[in-house]
N, C-alpha and C positions, 0 to 999 in steps of 0.2 A: 886460082884457077881463072885463066883468061879465056873468054869466049871464043876468042880467035885462034887459041891452040889447038883446037880440035879440027880433024879432017871432015867429019860429017856427023850427024845425029847418032849414029850408031856408035862412033868413036867416043863421044861425048857421053852417052849413056853408059859404056863400058868404063870409062874412067871415073864417072860419078860413083858407080857401084865399088870400084876398087878404092876410091877416096873414103867412102863411108866404112868399109871393112878394115882397111889398113890404118887410117888415121882417126877418123872420127869416133869409132866405136871403142878404139883403145884410149882415148883421151877425155871425152865427154863424161862429165858426171851428172848423174841423174837422181832427183829428189826421191823417186819412187823405187829407186834401187839403194836407198840409204846412202845416197851421195858417193857410190861407186860407178866406175865405168861399165858398160854392159859386158866387156870382156872380164873385167874383175869380178863381177857378180857371177858370171858364168862359171868362172873358175872356183869360186866358193862354193857354188852350188854343187859342182862335180865333186868337189873334196868332200862335202858333206855326205854326199850319195855313197860315196866309197866307205866313209866311217859308219853310216847307219843306213845301210840300203832297206832293210826291212821297214824302219820308222817312216821312211819317205815313200816307199812304194806301197805299203799295206793300207788300203782303203779302210779297214776297221778302225784304224786309229784316228781317222779324219772326222772332224766335226762332230 
């Protein structure tokens, strides 16, 4: 991303947000997420919730 490619600060802010959502969060691996990208981690969590909704949402099973 070239700093000169943006019309103004609002355009730059919008494009940075788009870059994070479209590129960075789909490619970046994060050690706290077991070396998955944030998108891959969210997908896994959603699949787990669909398979075992009571185990994840039931506070009695926690801690």
